[in-house]
TORLUM-576684 format. One record per residue: x, y, z of N, C-alpha, C in turn; residue number from 1. Coordinates in steps of 0.1 Angstrom, whole numbers, plus 5000, padded with zeros to 4 digits. Each point is the difference from the previous one (the first is absolute). Layout:
residues N
n_px/n_py/n_pz/ca_px/ca_py/ca_pz/c_px/c_py/c_pz/seq
X/Y/Z/X/Y/Z/X/Y/Z/NUM
...
end
This chain:
residues 371
n_px/n_py/n_pz/ca_px/ca_py/ca_pz/c_px/c_py/c_pz/seq
8754/6708/2363/5000/4989/4990/5011/5003/4990/1
5012/4997/5003/5011/5005/4992/5011/4990/4998/2
4999/4988/5005/5011/4990/4998/4997/4991/4989/3
5006/5003/4988/4998/4992/4988/5014/4998/4994/4
5000/4990/4990/5012/4997/4993/5004/5010/4989/5
5012/5004/4997/5003/5008/4988/5004/4990/4988/6
5014/5029/4925/5009/4998/4992/4996/5014/4995/7
5002/5059/4944/4997/5012/4994/5007/4997/4987/8
4997/5003/4993/5007/4999/4988/5014/5006/5002/9
5011/4994/4995/5013/5004/5003/5002/5015/4996/10
5007/5007/5009/5004/5014/4997/5010/5004/5010/11
5009/5009/4995/5011/5004/5009/4994/5008/5011/12
5004/4997/5013/4993/5006/5011/5002/5015/5001/13
5013/5004/4995/5002/5015/5002/4993/5008/4989/14
4995/4994/4990/4991/5007/4990/4986/4997/5002/15
4996/4991/5009/4986/4997/5003/4992/5012/5003/16
5005/5009/5009/4993/5011/5004/4996/5009/4989/17
5010/5002/4990/4997/5009/4989/4990/4994/4991/18
5000/4986/4998/4990/4994/4992/4987/5001/5006/19
4999/5000/5013/4987/5001/5007/4994/5014/4998/20
5009/5010/5000/4995/5014/4998/4994/5001/4987/21
5007/4994/4990/4995/5001/4986/4987/4992/4998/22
4998/4989/5008/4989/4992/4998/4988/5004/5007/23
5001/5007/5012/4989/5004/5008/4997/5014/4999/24
4987/5003/5001/4996/5014/4999/5001/5007/5013/25
5002/4993/5011/5000/5006/5013/5012/4994/5008/26
5010/5008/5004/5011/4996/5008/5002/5010/5011/27
4997/4996/5012/5000/5010/5011/5008/4994/5011/28
5005/5008/5010/5008/4996/5010/4994/4989/5009/29
5008/4990/5003/4995/4990/5009/4994/4988/4994/30
4992/5002/4990/4993/4988/4993/4993/5005/4988/31
4998/4991/4990/4993/5002/4988/4986/4995/5002/32
4990/5008/4997/4986/4995/5001/4994/4999/4987/33
4990/4991/4998/4993/4999/4988/4992/5013/4998/34
5001/5006/4988/4994/5013/4997/4985/4999/5001/35
4994/5012/5003/4986/5000/5001/4994/5001/4987/36
4990/4992/4997/4993/5000/4987/4986/5005/5002/37
4992/5001/4989/4987/5005/5002/4991/4992/5009/38
5003/4987/5001/4993/4991/5009/5002/5004/5014/39
5012/5005/5003/5004/5003/5014/4992/5012/5005/40
4992/5007/4992/4993/5012/5005/4988/4995/5009/41
4997/4987/4999/4990/4994/5009/5007/4999/5014/42
4992/5002/5010/5005/5000/5013/5003/4986/5006/43
5010/4999/5008/5002/4988/5008/4988/4998/5009/44
4994/4989/5001/4988/4998/5008/5001/4988/5010/45
4993/5002/5011/5001/4990/5011/4986/4994/5002/46
5000/4987/5002/4987/4993/5002/5002/4987/5008/47
4991/4998/5009/4999/4987/5007/4990/4991/4993/48
5005/4988/4996/4991/4991/4992/4998/4987/5007/49
4987/4996/5000/4996/4987/5005/5001/4990/4989/50
5007/4989/5003/5002/4990/4989/4997/4986/5006/51
4993/4993/4992/4997/4985/5004/5009/4992/4990/52
5009/4993/5006/5009/4991/4992/5005/4989/5009/53
5003/4989/4993/5006/4988/5007/4991/4996/5012/54
4987/5001/4998/4991/4996/5011/4999/5009/5012/55
5006/5012/4999/5000/5009/5012/4997/5014/4995/56
4997/5009/5010/4998/5014/4997/5012/5008/5005/57
5005/5010/4992/5011/5008/5004/4997/5015/4999/58
5006/5007/5009/4999/5015/4999/5014/5005/4995/59
5000/5005/4988/5013/5004/4994/5001/5015/4998/60
5011/5005/5005/5003/5015/4998/5007/5001/4987/61
4995/5008/4991/5006/5002/4987/5003/5014/4996/62
5010/5002/4992/5003/5013/4995/5002/4999/4985/63
4993/5008/4992/5001/4999/4985/5009/5011/4996/64
5010/4996/4992/5011/5009/4995/4998/5001/4984/65
4997/5012/4995/4998/5001/4986/5013/4997/4992/66
4999/4995/4988/5012/4997/4992/5008/5013/4998/67
5013/4999/5001/5008/5012/4997/5003/5008/5013/68
4994/4997/5011/5003/5007/5012/5015/4998/5004/69
5007/5011/5003/5014/4999/5004/5002/4989/5011/70
5011/4992/4998/5002/4989/5010/5015/4998/5001/71
5005/4997/5012/5014/4996/5002/5001/4991/5013/72
5011/4995/5002/5003/4992/5012/5002/5010/5011/73
4993/4999/5011/5002/5008/5012/5009/4993/5010/74
5012/5004/5001/5009/4994/5009/5000/5006/5014/75
5002/4993/5011/5001/5005/5013/5013/5009/5000/76
4999/5012/5004/5011/5010/5001/5007/5001/4986/77
4992/4996/4990/5005/5001/4986/5013/4992/4998/78
5001/4989/5007/5012/4991/4999/4995/4986/5000/79
5007/4991/4993/4998/4986/5000/5006/4994/5013/80
4992/4993/5008/5005/4994/5012/4997/5008/5012/81
4991/5009/5000/4996/5007/5012/4985/4998/5003/82
4995/5004/5011/4986/4999/5004/4994/5013/5005/83
4988/5003/4998/4993/5012/5004/4985/4997/5001/84
4993/5010/5006/4985/4998/5000/4994/5003/4986/85
4989/4994/4997/4994/5002/4987/4996/5015/4999/86
4994/5007/5010/4997/5014/4998/5013/5009/4997/87
5011/4996/5005/5013/5008/4998/5004/4998/4985/88
4998/4988/4995/5004/4997/4986/4991/5008/4991/89
4987/4999/5003/4990/5008/4992/5004/5015/4999/90
5003/5005/5012/5004/5014/5001/5013/5003/4992/91
5009/4992/5001/5013/5002/4994/4999/5000/4984/92
4990/4993/4995/4999/4999/4985/4988/5009/4996/93
4993/5006/5009/4988/5008/4996/4990/4993/4993/94
4997/4988/5005/4991/4990/4993/4985/5003/5003/95
4991/4996/4991/4986/5000/5003/4995/4986/5004/96
5007/4990/4996/4997/4986/5004/5012/4992/5001/97
5000/4990/5008/5011/4991/5003/4996/4987/5005/98
5008/4990/4997/4998/4986/5006/5013/4994/5002/99
5001/4991/5010/5013/4994/5003/5004/4991/4988/100
5013/4997/4999/5005/4994/4988/5006/4986/5002/101
5013/4999/4998/5007/4987/5000/5002/4995/5014/102
5001/4987/5001/5003/4994/5013/5014/5005/5004/103
5003/5000/5013/5013/5005/5005/5003/4993/5013/104
5013/5000/5004/5004/4994/5013/4995/5008/5012/105
4989/4996/5006/4994/5008/5011/5004/4995/5014/106
5007/4989/5000/5002/4994/5013/5015/4999/5005/107
5009/4997/4990/5014/4997/5004/5009/5008/4990/108
5010/5007/5006/5010/5006/4991/4995/5013/4993/109
5007/5004/4990/4997/5012/4992/4986/4998/4993/110
4992/5011/5000/4987/4999/4994/5000/5001/4985/111
5008/4992/4994/5001/5000/4985/4987/4994/4994/112
4996/5005/4988/4989/4994/4993/5004/4986/4994/113
4991/4992/4996/5002/4988/4994/4997/5000/4985/114
4990/5008/4996/4995/5000/4987/5007/5010/4991/115
4996/5000/4987/5005/5009/4990/4995/5014/5002/116
5010/5010/4998/4996/5014/5001/5007/5007/4988/117
4992/5007/4993/5005/5009/4989/4995/5014/5002/118
5008/5010/5001/4996/5014/5001/5009/5008/4991/119
4994/5010/4994/5007/5009/4991/5005/4993/4988/120
4994/4989/4997/5004/4991/4989/5013/4992/5003/121
5003/4999/5012/5012/4994/5005/4998/4989/5010/122
5006/4988/4998/4998/4989/5009/5007/5004/5013/123
4993/5001/5011/5006/5004/5013/5000/4988/5010/124
4993/4989/4996/5001/4988/5008/4996/4988/4992/125
5007/4989/5001/4997/4988/4992/4993/4990/5009/126
4989/4995/4997/4993/4989/5006/5000/4988/4991/127
4999/4988/5005/5000/4988/4992/4988/4991/5002/128
4989/5005/5002/4988/4992/5003/4988/5009/4997/129
4988/4993/5000/4987/5007/5000/4997/5007/4987/130
4991/5010/5001/4995/5007/4989/5003/5015/5001/131
5001/5007/4989/5003/5015/5001/4990/5007/4992/132
4997/5012/5004/4992/5010/4992/5009/5011/4996/133
4999/5004/4987/5008/5010/4994/4992/5011/4994/134
5005/5012/5000/4993/5012/4994/5009/5006/4990/135
4995/5002/4987/5008/5006/4990/4998/5015/5000/136
5008/5007/4992/5000/5014/4999/4986/5005/4995/137
4994/4992/4991/4987/5004/4994/4988/4998/5010/138
5003/4995/5012/4989/4998/5010/4995/4986/5000/139
5003/4992/4991/4995/4986/5000/5007/4991/5010/140
4993/4991/5005/5005/4990/5010/5001/4986/4994/141
5010/4993/5004/5001/4986/4996/5004/4991/5013/142
4998/4987/4998/5002/4991/5012/5006/4987/4995/143
5011/4995/5006/5006/4988/4996/5009/4995/5011/144
5005/4988/4998/5010/4993/5009/5014/5005/4997/145
5002/5013/5002/5013/5006/4996/5012/4995/5007/146
5010/4996/4992/5013/4997/5005/5011/5009/4994/147
5009/5005/5007/5010/5009/4994/5014/4995/5004/148
5009/4999/4989/5014/4996/5002/5008/5012/4997/149
5011/5002/5008/5009/5011/4998/5014/4994/4997/150
5005/5002/4988/5014/4996/4996/5007/5012/4994/151
5013/4998/4997/5007/5011/4994/5014/4996/4996/152
5007/5010/4994/5014/4999/4997/5008/5011/5006/153
5012/4997/5003/5010/5010/5005/5012/5000/4990/154
5004/5012/4995/5011/5001/4991/5010/5009/5005/155
5013/4994/5002/5010/5008/5006/5006/5010/4990/156
5010/5007/5005/5006/5011/4992/5008/4995/4988/157
5003/4987/5000/5007/4994/4989/4991/4993/4990/158
4987/5001/5003/4990/4994/4990/4996/4986/5003/159
5004/4994/5011/4997/4986/5004/4986/5000/5007/160
4991/4992/4995/4986/4999/5006/4998/4987/5007/161
4992/5001/5011/4996/4989/5008/4985/5001/5004/162
4994/4989/5002/4986/5000/5004/4998/5001/5015/163
4988/5004/5005/4997/5000/5014/4984/4999/5001/164
4995/4998/5012/4986/5000/5002/4997/5004/5014/165
4988/5005/5003/4996/5003/5014/4987/4992/5003/166
5000/4994/5011/4988/4991/5004/4988/5009/5004/167
5003/5010/5008/4990/5009/5005/5004/5014/4999/168
4990/5009/5002/5002/5015/5000/4995/5005/5013/169
5008/5008/5007/4996/5007/5012/4995/4991/5011/170
5007/4990/5003/4996/4991/5012/5012/4998/5009/171
4998/4997/5012/5011/4997/5010/5002/4985/5000/172
5012/4995/4996/5003/4986/5000/5002/4995/5014/173
4997/4987/5001/5003/4993/5013/5015/5000/5003/174
5004/4999/5012/5014/5001/5004/5009/4990/4993/175
4995/4988/4997/5008/4989/4994/4997/4998/4985/176
4994/5010/4994/4996/4998/4986/5012/5002/4991/177
5000/4993/4989/5009/5002/4989/4991/5005/4988/178
5001/5013/4998/4990/5006/4991/5005/5013/4994/179
4994/5004/4989/5004/5013/4994/4987/5008/5000/180
5001/5013/5004/4989/5009/5002/5003/5013/4993/181
4989/5006/4994/5001/5014/4995/4993/5009/5009/182
5006/5012/5003/4994/5010/5009/4999/5013/4992/183
4988/5006/5000/4998/5012/4993/4996/5011/5009/184
4999/5013/4996/4997/5011/5009/4986/4998/5007/185
4991/4992/4995/4988/4997/5006/5001/4993/5013/186
5012/4994/5003/5003/4994/5012/5002/5010/5011/187
5004/5012/4997/5004/5010/5009/5014/5004/4998/188
5006/5006/5011/5014/5006/4999/5010/4989/5000/189
4997/4988/5006/5010/4990/5001/4994/4986/4997/190
5008/4990/4998/4995/4987/4997/4992/4993/5012/191
5004/5004/5012/4992/4996/5012/5006/4988/5007/192
5012/4995/4997/5007/4990/5007/5015/5000/4997/193
5007/4992/5008/5014/4999/4998/5004/4985/4996/194
5010/4999/4992/5005/4987/4996/5001/4998/4985/195
5009/4992/4995/5002/4998/4986/5008/5011/4994/196
5001/5000/4987/5008/5009/4992/4990/5009/4992/197
5002/5013/5001/4991/5010/4993/5007/5006/4988/198
4993/4999/4989/5004/5007/4988/4991/5012/4997/199
5006/5012/5001/4992/5012/4999/5001/5006/4986/200
4989/5003/4994/4999/5004/4986/4993/5014/4999/201
5005/5008/4992/4993/5013/4997/5000/5002/4985/202
4988/5002/4995/4998/5002/4985/5006/4989/4992/203
4998/4988/5005/5005/4988/4993/5014/4997/5000/204
5008/5007/5009/5014/4998/5001/5004/4996/5015/205
5008/4990/5002/5005/4997/5013/5009/5010/5006/206
4996/5006/5011/5008/5010/5006/5008/4995/5012/207
4995/4990/5007/5007/4994/5012/4997/4985/5001/208
5009/4993/5006/4997/4986/5005/5006/4999/5013/209
4991/4998/5010/5005/5000/5014/4992/4990/5009/210
5006/4996/5011/4992/4991/5009/4987/5008/5004/211
4989/4993/5000/4987/5006/5003/4999/5003/5015/212
5001/5013/5004/4997/5004/5014/4988/5009/5000/213
4989/4994/4994/4988/5008/4998/5003/5012/4992/214
5005/4998/4988/5004/5011/4991/4989/5008/4995/215
5003/5013/4996/4990/5009/4995/4997/4996/4986/216
4987/5003/4996/4996/4998/4986/5000/5013/4993/217
5007/5001/4989/5000/5013/4993/4986/5003/4994/218
4997/5013/5001/4987/5004/4995/4999/4998/4985/219
5011/5000/4993/5000/4998/4985/5006/4987/4996/220
4999/4990/5009/5005/4987/4997/4994/4989/5008/221
5008/4990/5004/4995/4988/5007/5012/4993/5006/222
4997/4990/5008/5011/4992/5006/4997/4985/4998/223
5009/4992/4996/4999/4986/5000/5008/4994/5012/224
4994/4991/5008/5006/4994/5012/5001/4985/4997/225
5012/4995/5002/5002/4985/4998/5004/4994/5014/226
4993/4990/5004/5003/4994/5013/5003/4985/4999/227
5007/4995/5010/5003/4985/5001/5007/4996/4987/228
4996/4989/4995/5007/4994/4988/4999/5009/4988/229
4991/5009/5000/4998/5009/4988/5011/5012/5001/230
5007/5001/5010/5009/5011/5002/5011/5001/4988/231
5003/4988/4995/5010/4999/4989/4996/5007/4988/232
4986/5001/4998/4995/5007/4988/5004/5014/5000/233
5002/5006/5012/5004/5014/5000/5014/5003/4994/234
5008/4989/4998/5013/5001/4993/4998/5005/4986/235
4989/4998/4994/4997/5004/4986/4998/5015/4998/236
4998/5006/5012/4998/5015/4999/5012/5007/5005/237
5005/5009/4991/5012/5008/5004/4996/5015/4998/238
5006/5009/5007/4997/5014/4999/5002/5005/4986/239
4990/5006/4994/5001/5005/4986/4992/4991/4991/240
4996/4988/5004/4993/4991/4992/4986/5005/4997/241
4994/4997/4989/4986/5004/4996/4991/4988/5003/242
4988/5003/5005/4991/4989/5004/4987/5002/4992/243
4996/4988/4995/4987/5000/4993/4990/4991/5008/244
4988/5004/5001/4990/4992/5008/4988/4997/4990/245
4996/4987/5001/4989/4996/4991/4989/4993/5008/246
4988/5005/4998/4988/4994/5007/4992/4992/4990/247
4996/4989/5004/4991/4991/4992/4987/4997/5007/248
4989/5002/4994/4987/4998/5005/4994/4987/4995/249
4997/4990/5008/4993/4988/4996/4989/4997/5009/250
4991/4991/4996/4990/4995/5009/5005/4987/5007/251
4991/4994/5008/5005/4988/5008/5003/4988/4990/252
4995/5001/4988/5004/4989/4990/5013/5003/4993/253
5006/5011/5003/5012/5004/4993/4999/5007/4987/254
4987/5004/4997/4998/5007/4987/5002/5015/5002/255
5006/5006/4991/5002/5015/5001/4987/5007/4999/256
4998/5010/5008/4987/5007/5001/5003/5015/4998/257
4991/5008/4995/5003/5014/4997/4998/5010/5012/258
5009/4998/5009/4999/5009/5012/5010/5011/5000/259
5008/5002/4989/5010/5011/4999/4993/5014/5000/260
4987/5000/4997/4993/5013/5000/4993/5003/5013/261
5001/4991/5010/4994/5002/5013/5008/5010/5008/262
4993/5010/5006/5007/5010/5008/4998/4999/5015/263
4989/4992/5003/4997/4997/5014/4995/4986/5002/264
5005/4993/5009/4996/4986/5003/5002/4996/5014/265
4991/4991/5004/5001/4994/5014/4997/4985/4998/266
5008/4991/5006/4998/4986/4999/4995/4994/5014/267
4990/4992/5000/4996/4993/5012/4993/4987/4995/268
4987/4999/5002/4993/4988/4995/4994/4992/5012/269
4994/4989/4996/4999/4994/4987/4990/5006/4991/270
5000/4996/4987/4990/5004/4991/4986/4996/5005/271
4990/5008/4998/4987/4997/5004/4990/4997/4988/272
5001/5009/4991/4991/5000/4988/5009/5002/4987/273
4998/4992/4990/5006/5002/4987/4990/5000/4989/274
4999/5010/4992/4991/5001/4989/4986/4998/5005/275
4996/5005/5011/4987/4999/5006/4996/4988/5007/276
5009/4990/5000/4997/4987/5007/5009/4999/5012/277
4995/4993/5010/5008/4997/5012/5012/4992/4996/278
5011/5004/5005/5013/4993/4997/5009/5001/5012/279
5000/4989/5008/5007/5000/5013/5009/4988/5001/280
5013/5002/5001/5009/4988/5003/5012/5005/5007/281
4998/5004/5013/5011/5006/5008/5013/4991/5000/282
4999/4987/5001/5012/4992/5001/5008/5001/4987/283
4994/5001/4989/5007/5000/4987/5007/5014/4998/284
4996/5010/5008/5007/5013/5000/5010/5001/5010/285
5003/4990/5008/5011/5000/5009/4996/5003/5015/286
4987/5000/5002/4995/5003/5014/5000/4987/5008/287
5004/5001/5012/5001/4988/5009/4993/5003/5014/288
4998/5013/5003/4994/5004/5013/4985/4996/5001/289
4996/4993/5010/4986/4996/5002/4991/5012/5000/290
5005/5012/5004/4991/5012/4999/4996/5003/4986/291
5007/4996/4991/4997/5001/4986/4993/4988/4994/292
5005/4988/5004/4994/4988/4994/4986/4997/5004/293
4997/5001/5013/4987/4995/5004/4993/5008/5012/294
5007/5009/5006/4995/5007/5012/4991/5012/4995/295
4991/5004/5009/4992/5012/4998/5007/5012/5007/296
4999/5011/4994/5006/5012/5006/4996/5013/4992/297
5005/5011/5006/4997/5013/4993/5008/5000/4987/298
4994/5004/4989/5005/5000/4987/5000/5014/4993/299
5010/5003/4992/5000/5011/4991/5002/4995/4986/300
4994/5007/4990/5002/4995/4987/4999/5012/4990/301
5004/4997/4988/4999/5010/4989/4995/4993/4987/302
4991/5007/4993/4994/4994/4988/5001/5010/4988/303
5001/4995/4988/4999/5007/4988/4986/4997/4995/304
4992/5010/4998/4986/4999/4995/5000/5000/4985/305
4988/4996/4994/4999/4999/4986/5002/5013/4993/306
4997/5011/5006/5002/5013/4994/5014/5006/5001/307
5009/4992/5007/5013/5005/5002/5002/5007/5013/308
4989/5003/5007/5002/5006/5013/5005/4989/5010/309
5004/5005/5012/5006/4991/5010/4991/5001/5013/310
4998/4989/5006/4993/4999/5012/5009/4995/5012/311
5000/5008/5011/5007/4995/5012/4989/4995/5009/312
5004/4989/5008/4990/4994/5008/5006/4994/5013/313
4993/5001/5011/5004/4993/5012/4988/4993/5006/314
5002/4989/5007/4990/4993/5007/5006/4995/5014/315
4991/4999/5010/5005/4997/5013/5004/4986/5002/316
4993/4991/4993/5004/4985/5001/4995/4992/4989/317
5010/4993/4994/4997/4991/4988/5012/4991/4998/318
4997/4988/4995/5011/4992/4995/5004/5005/4986/319
5011/4996/4995/5004/5004/4986/4990/4996/4990/320
4995/4988/5001/4990/4995/4990/4987/5009/5001/321
4996/5003/5012/4988/5009/5002/5003/5014/4994/322
5012/5005/5003/5004/5013/4995/4999/5001/4985/323
5005/4989/4994/4999/4999/4985/4985/5001/4995/324
4992/4992/5007/4986/5000/4996/4993/5014/5002/325
5004/5007/5010/4995/5013/5003/5004/5010/4989/326
5013/4999/4997/5005/5010/4989/4994/4997/4987/327
4997/4988/4997/4993/4997/4987/4986/5005/5000/328
4993/4999/5012/4986/5005/5001/5000/5015/4999/329
5011/5006/5004/5001/5015/4999/5003/5005/4986/330
5002/4991/4991/5001/5003/4986/5015/5001/4995/331
5009/4995/5008/5014/5001/4996/5003/4992/4987/332
5007/5006/4991/5005/4992/4988/5013/4993/5004/333
5009/5007/5007/5012/4995/5005/5001/5004/5015/334
5004/4991/5009/5001/5004/5014/5011/4992/5007/335
5006/5006/5010/5011/4993/5008/4999/5005/5014/336
5005/4991/5009/5001/5003/5014/5012/5008/5003/337
4999/5009/5010/5011/5007/5005/5003/4995/5014/338
5011/5006/5006/5003/4996/5014/4987/5003/5008/339
4998/4992/5011/4988/5001/5007/5002/4998/5015/340
4990/4995/5007/5002/4999/5015/5001/5014/5006/341
5010/5001/5009/5002/5013/5006/5005/5011/4991/342
5004/4996/4988/5005/5009/4990/4988/5007/4992/343
4989/4993/5000/4988/5005/4992/4996/5014/5003/344
5002/5009/4991/4996/5014/5002/4997/5007/4988/345
4990/5010/5001/4996/5007/4988/4995/5014/5004/346
5003/5010/4991/4997/5014/5002/4993/5005/4988/347
4990/5008/5002/4993/5008/4989/4990/5009/5006/348
4996/5010/4992/4989/5009/5005/5005/5008/5012/349
5013/5002/5001/5005/5008/5011/5000/4993/5014/350
4998/4987/5000/5001/4993/5013/5005/4985/4998/351
5003/4994/5011/5004/4986/5000/4987/4992/4999/352
4999/4991/4990/4989/4991/4999/5002/4987/5006/353
5013/4995/5000/5004/4988/5007/5014/5004/5006/354
5000/4999/5013/5012/5004/5007/5009/4988/5003/355
5013/5000/4995/5009/4989/5002/5004/4999/5015/356
5003/4988/5004/5004/4998/5014/5015/5000/5002/357
5007/5004/4990/5015/5002/5001/5005/5011/4991/358
5012/5004/5002/5007/5009/4990/5001/4992/4987/359
5000/5008/4989/5002/4994/4987/5013/5003/4993/360
5004/4991/4991/5012/5002/4993/4998/5007/4986/361
4989/4996/4993/4998/5006/4987/4985/4999/4997/362
4996/5009/4991/4985/5001/4996/4999/5004/4986/363
4988/5000/4995/4997/5006/4987/4993/5013/5003/364
5004/5011/4995/4993/5013/5003/4995/5006/4986/365
4988/5006/5001/4993/5005/4988/4995/5014/5002/366
5000/5007/4988/4993/5013/4999/5007/5011/5008/367
4992/5012/5001/5005/5011/5008/5013/5006/4993/368
5010/5002/5009/5013/5006/4995/5010/4989/4999/369
4996/4987/4999/5010/4989/4999/5010/5003/4990/370
5013/4999/5004/5011/5002/4991/5010/4989/5002/371
end
């Protein structure tokens, strides 16, 4: 169930990492996790709950995650755009609990995600639909219709500045696309495709501009690739130019929202519960797939509870409206749907609680030695 349709407070990208170090109490290799608080001394717990909702009875597998439990995005092979088994992702991140995350391309082409992904306080994939859950460094969780836009300026060695923008981060463009894309080390060693013009940057300075032949991504930098009609934008970048990147967080209504403190986030949707009430409108969030709009299927979801803890949940068969009613009955204050169908998978208590029927692209992983 992955075919769906696809906008930080401004800061210079090459100083962003230092600002993050100063702002966060924990910065470890691979990912930043929300620090453990006193509440996190409570154990992650597993329970099968029987729920009567929407005129039916449901058996729901749930996992309760105490507020402040370390959490990050668990990527297949620790790269954006790869796939792996859920057990292998759990092992790679040393997690105590995990659930599948954003929708991704499971049928045709590169298995890139569709939804928003933030890890280590850094946007590693931009999605333009649905609902996102975010975790701050203090362990609190928030939920909104997050949209992220990436713009910037490039200033040449003579002091002349020009603007630029990137539509997506860490995705493979279609062969005939006219688009601008940013690629970061979370993509892997290379951008993953050939075509267009590549601008290679290290520590905020342009070091090369070359035809993109699946160029390497610097570990201390990034790559902008311009394809089709956007290739002329690459003319604004010359070797030695300095590059500034600006992220802006808004909701679906275009209002700025305080997501600059979020260190981990996954976007999927639709929203199921808002402020304790059922709130479901898939079409308004950009969903067109009948599997989301009206069909019944295996579902995964995540909820923020009244005490700030998080609940992970899976069910073998429900429509989105039924799923919303179930999550409300389970006590969710805020809740959203995650990728489902064959992607629905959950791990806790040392075992698979719901086994996905396919390899996964991304997950949320909690507890243990998550880094």
